[in-house]
DOKE-118703 format. One record per residue: residue number from 1; chain; x, y, z of N, C-alpha, C in turn. Coordinates in Angstrom, 1 decimal. Atoms other than C-alpha are relative to their C-alpha. Layout:
BEGIN
 num chaine   n_c1   n_c2   n_c3  ca_c1  ca_c2  ca_c3   c_c1   c_c2   c_c3
 NUM      A      X      Y      Z      X      Y      Z      X      Y      Z
...
end
This chain:
BEGIN
 num chaine   n_c1   n_c2   n_c3  ca_c1  ca_c2  ca_c3   c_c1   c_c2   c_c3
   1      A   -1.1    0.6    0.7 -121.7 -115.4  135.3    0.7   -1.1    0.8
   2      A   -0.6    1.0   -0.9 -120.3 -117.2  138.3   -0.9   -1.3    0.1
   3      A    0.9    1.1    0.0 -123.4 -119.4  138.4    0.1   -0.8   -1.2
   4      A   -0.1    0.8    1.2 -123.0 -120.4  134.8    1.3   -0.8   -0.1
   5      A   -1.2    0.7   -0.1 -119.4 -121.3  135.3   -0.1   -1.2    0.9
   6      A    0.1    1.1   -0.9 -120.3 -123.5  138.2   -0.8   -1.1   -0.6
   7      A    0.8    1.0    0.7 -123.0 -125.3  136.2    0.9   -0.7   -1.1
   8      A   -0.8    0.6    1.0 -120.5 -125.8  133.3    1.1   -0.9    0.6
   9      A   -1.0    0.9   -0.6 -117.8 -127.2  135.6   -0.7   -1.3    0.5
  10      A    0.7    1.2   -0.5 -120.4 -129.6  137.1   -0.3   -0.9   -1.2
  11      A    0.3    0.8    1.2 -121.5 -130.8  133.6    1.3   -0.6   -0.6
  12      A   -1.3    0.5    0.4 -117.8 -131.2  132.6    0.4   -1.2    0.8
  13      A   -0.3    1.1   -1.0 -117.2 -133.3  135.7   -0.8   -1.2   -0.3
  14      A    0.9    1.1    0.3 -120.2 -135.4  134.9    0.4   -0.8   -1.3
  15      A   -0.4    0.6    1.3 -119.1 -136.0  131.3    1.4   -0.8    0.1
  16      A   -1.3    0.6   -0.2 -115.5 -136.8  132.4   -0.2   -1.3    0.8
  17      A    0.3    1.2   -0.8 -116.8 -139.3  135.0   -0.6   -1.1   -0.9
  18      A    0.7    1.0    0.9 -119.0 -141.0  132.4    1.1   -0.5   -1.0
  19      A   -1.1    0.4    0.9 -115.9 -141.1  130.1    0.9   -1.0    0.6
  20      A   -0.8    1.0   -0.7 -114.1 -143.1  132.7   -0.8   -1.3    0.3
  21      A    0.8    1.1   -0.3 -117.0 -145.4  133.6   -0.3   -0.9   -1.2
  22      A    0.5    0.9    1.1 -118.1 -146.6  130.2    1.1   -0.9   -0.6
  23      A   -1.0    1.0    0.5 -114.7 -148.0  128.9    0.2   -1.1    1.1
  24      A   -0.2    1.0   -1.1 -114.3 -149.8  132.3   -1.1   -1.0   -0.1
  25      A    1.1    0.9    0.1 -117.8 -151.3  131.9    0.1   -0.9   -1.3
  26      A   -0.2    0.8    1.3 -116.9 -152.4  128.3    1.0   -1.1    0.3
  27      A   -1.0    1.0   -0.3 -113.9 -154.3  129.6   -0.6   -1.1    0.9
  28      A    0.7    1.0   -0.9 -116.1 -156.0  132.3   -0.9   -0.8   -0.9
  29      A    0.9    0.7    0.9 -118.6 -156.9  129.6    0.8   -1.0   -0.9
  30      A   -0.8    0.9    0.8 -115.9 -158.4  127.4    0.6   -1.2    0.7
  31      A   -0.7    1.1   -0.7 -114.1 -160.4  130.0   -0.9   -0.8    1.0
  32      A    1.0    0.7   -0.9 -117.1 -161.3  132.2    0.3    0.2    1.5
  33      A   -0.3   -0.3   -1.4 -115.3 -160.4  135.4    0.6    1.4    0.1
  34      A   -0.6   -1.3   -0.1 -113.9 -157.1  136.8    1.5   -0.2    0.3
  35      A   -1.5    0.1   -0.3 -110.1 -157.1  136.3    0.5    1.1    0.9
  36      A   -0.6   -0.9   -1.0 -107.9 -155.3  138.8    0.3    1.4   -0.7
  37      A   -0.3   -1.2    0.7 -107.0 -152.7  136.1   -1.2    0.9   -0.2
  38      A    1.2   -0.7    0.3 -110.6 -151.6  135.8   -0.5    0.7    1.3
  39      A    0.5   -0.4   -1.3 -111.3 -151.0  139.5    0.2    1.5    0.2
  40      A   -0.4   -1.4   -0.3 -109.5 -147.6  139.8   -0.7    1.0   -0.9
  41      A    0.8   -1.0    0.8 -111.0 -145.9  136.7   -1.5    0.0    0.2
  42      A    1.4    0.1   -0.3 -114.4 -147.2  137.5   -0.4    0.8    1.3
  43      A    0.3   -0.7   -1.3 -114.3 -145.9  141.1    0.2    1.5   -0.2
  44      A   -0.2   -1.4    0.3 -112.8 -142.6  140.0   -1.1    0.6   -0.8
  45      A    1.0   -0.5    0.9 -115.4 -142.2  137.3   -1.3    0.2    0.8
  46      A    1.3   -0.1   -0.8 -118.3 -142.8  139.8    0.1    1.2    0.9
  47      A   -0.2   -1.1   -0.9 -116.8 -140.3  142.2   -0.1    1.3   -0.7
  48      A    0.0   -1.2    0.8 -116.2 -137.7  139.5   -1.4    0.3   -0.5
  49      A    1.4   -0.3    0.5 -119.7 -138.1  138.1   -0.9    0.5    1.1
  50      A    0.9   -0.4   -1.1 -121.4 -137.8  141.4    0.4    1.4    0.5
  51      A   -0.4   -1.4   -0.4 -119.4 -134.7  142.4   -0.4    1.0   -1.1
  52      A    0.4   -0.9    1.1 -120.1 -133.2  138.9   -1.5    0.3    0.1
  53      A    1.4   -0.2   -0.1 -123.8 -133.7  139.4   -0.3    0.9    1.2
  54      A    0.2   -0.8   -1.2 -123.6 -132.2  142.9    0.3    1.4   -0.3
  55      A   -0.4   -1.4    0.3 -121.8 -129.1  141.6   -1.0    0.6   -0.9
  56      A    1.0   -0.5    1.0 -124.2 -128.7  138.7   -1.3    0.4    0.7
  57      A    1.2   -0.2   -0.7 -127.2 -129.0  140.9    0.1    1.2    1.0
  58      A   -0.2   -1.1   -0.9 -125.7 -126.6  143.4    0.0    1.3   -0.8
  59      A    0.0   -1.3    0.8 -125.2 -124.0  140.6   -1.4    0.3   -0.5
  60      A    1.4   -0.2    0.5 -128.8 -124.5  139.4   -0.9    0.5    1.2
  61      A    0.9   -0.3   -1.1 -130.4 -124.3  142.8    0.4    1.2    0.9
  62      A   -0.5   -1.1   -0.8 -128.3 -121.5  144.3   -0.8    1.2   -0.3
  63      A    0.9   -1.2    0.2 -130.4 -118.4  144.9    0.9    1.2    0.1
  64      A   -0.6   -1.3   -0.2 -129.3 -114.9  144.5   -0.6    0.8    1.1
  65      A    0.5   -0.8   -1.1 -129.6 -112.7  147.5   -0.3    1.4   -0.6
  66      A    0.4   -1.3    0.5 -131.4 -109.4  146.7    1.0    1.0    0.4
end
């Protein structure tokens, strides 16, 4: 059960990170440059997505000790 919760938290973090990255990239696409208001959500999204992937992979790869 603990392993499944770890995987779900990791996937949730990945999705939240993606939810921060994509709108920031849309603003960059529309304006052609990266405005200052976009830097923080973009950076936080990348960090959150990478941490989420790491947590999810840790939950998948963790072995049970007999």
